[in-house]
Every structure is written in structure tokens, then in C-alpha cells.
N, C-alpha and C positions, 0 to 999 in steps of 0.2 A: 628415443630409439637411436637417433643419430649419434649422440654422445656414447651410448652403450656400444654401438658398433665401432666407433672411433677408438674407444678404450680397448676393445678386442683386437683391433688392427695394430695398436701400439704394442700390446703384449705379444702378439704374434710376431711382430717385427723384432722385438728383443729376443724372443726364443729362436727365431730363424737366424739371427746374427750369431747367437751363441752356438747353435748347432753347426753352422757353416765353419766357424772358427775352430771348433773342436775336431773337425775332420782332418785326417792326415792328407798330405799332398798325393797326387796321383802319379807322380814321376817327375821327370825333368821339365815338364811343361813345354813351352814353345822353344826353349833353348835346346831341347833334345831332338827336335825335328831336323830333318835334312842331313843326318849323319855327321853333324859338325862336332863330334867329340863325345860321346857318352849317350847312353840310352839306346834302346833298340828301335828299329824302324819297322816293327811288325805291322802297324797300321798308322793311319795319319795322325791320330792323337794319342798314341800309346796303347798298350794292351788293356783289355777289359779286366777289371778287378771284381772281386766278390762284393755283392751288395751288403752293406752293413746296416745296422739299425740307424746310425746317424745319417746315412744316405737316404734311407726311406723317410726319416723324420724331416729332412730338408726338403724333399719333394712334397710331402704332405703340407708342411708349414708354408712352403712357397705357393702351393695351390690355394690354401686357405687365405693367404695374404692377397692374392689376386682376386679371389672371390669377394672378400670383404671390401677391397678397394673399389671394385666395380659396383657393388651394392651401395656403398657410401656415395659414389658419384651419381647414381640414379636418384638417391634420396635428396642429395644436396641441390640437384638441378631443379629450377622452378618449372612448373607445368608449361607445356608449349601452348601458345595462343594461336588462334587461327589467323591473326594478322601478321604480316611480314614486317620486319624492322626496316626493310629497304624502302617501303612506302612512306615512311616517316620523313626521309630526306627529300622526297619529291613533292611533298605538300607545300603549297605556297605559304610564305611567311605571313604571320599575323600583321595586319595594318597597324602601324604605330605613327604617332605624330612626330615630326622632326623636332629635335632638341635645338632650341635657339639660345645661344649664349646671352647673358644679361646685357652685354654691351650693344648687342644688336636690337634689343627691345626698345632702346631709346630712339626717338626720331632723329633723323639726320638732317641738318640744316644745309640747304644748297643755296648758293648765291648765284643769281643769274649772271650770265656773261654780259659784258658791255655790248651795246648794240653795234658799235662800229668795228669791233674786232671779229675777224673771220678766221684768222690763222692762230693756231695755238702758240703760246709763247714758250720758247725752249729755255731751260734753266741756265744754259751757257751764256746767254746774252746779257 
């Protein structure tokens, strides 16, 4: 079902692109606004033109595109669980044993200090 709807969405996008590119321009666009040389200032975005078949097709194809995209987003989203993902970060970490390098596994030989010395010997002497 997902791939069928995705195929319809791609076909609709191709048709919508074609229909929009086939339409003629509505006038001077934003360059004609403000009385800066050309175009009439009847309304803010130019005068209203007659609705053609291409205009109706672009509205219908745009609506179908939005509907298909919304439907696909609902299908592709996994089901909502009752548990919050925020609670996962607050859970205490699992107890693990510390990793000890191999060199620390070997016993360390300590030599006892001579009985008469109480001050440490500095290396500069």
C-alpha cells in the first residue's frame, strides 16, 4: 500500500510540475508592483484573470499531492507507544564491571623503605 501511494505521489508531482509550467504568466509579477514602470496597480498582486482548465488542474493536483503526502506520512510513522522516550534517558545505567588493562592485572612489587630514612630523597641531590 505504501509503495502504491508513493507511486501515485510521484506521478502526481510530475503532472503538477507539467501543468504549472504550461500556464502563462499572470503579468509583471513583483516587478510590476509599486508603480515602478509597467503594469497596472489595480490591486496588490495584479488583476484577476479568467480561470482556465490549467489553473483548475493545478489546484486539484496540488490538493491531491498534499493529501497523498499526508496519508503517506501517517502510514510511514510507527505506532505510538504508551511509554515516553524521555524516560529512557532517566533510567539508571546498567551495572558493569570496570575494564582493567592487562598491565594492571600483574602484581606490583613494592620494596619497603629502609628503616632509617624518614625524608623522601629528591632527584636533584
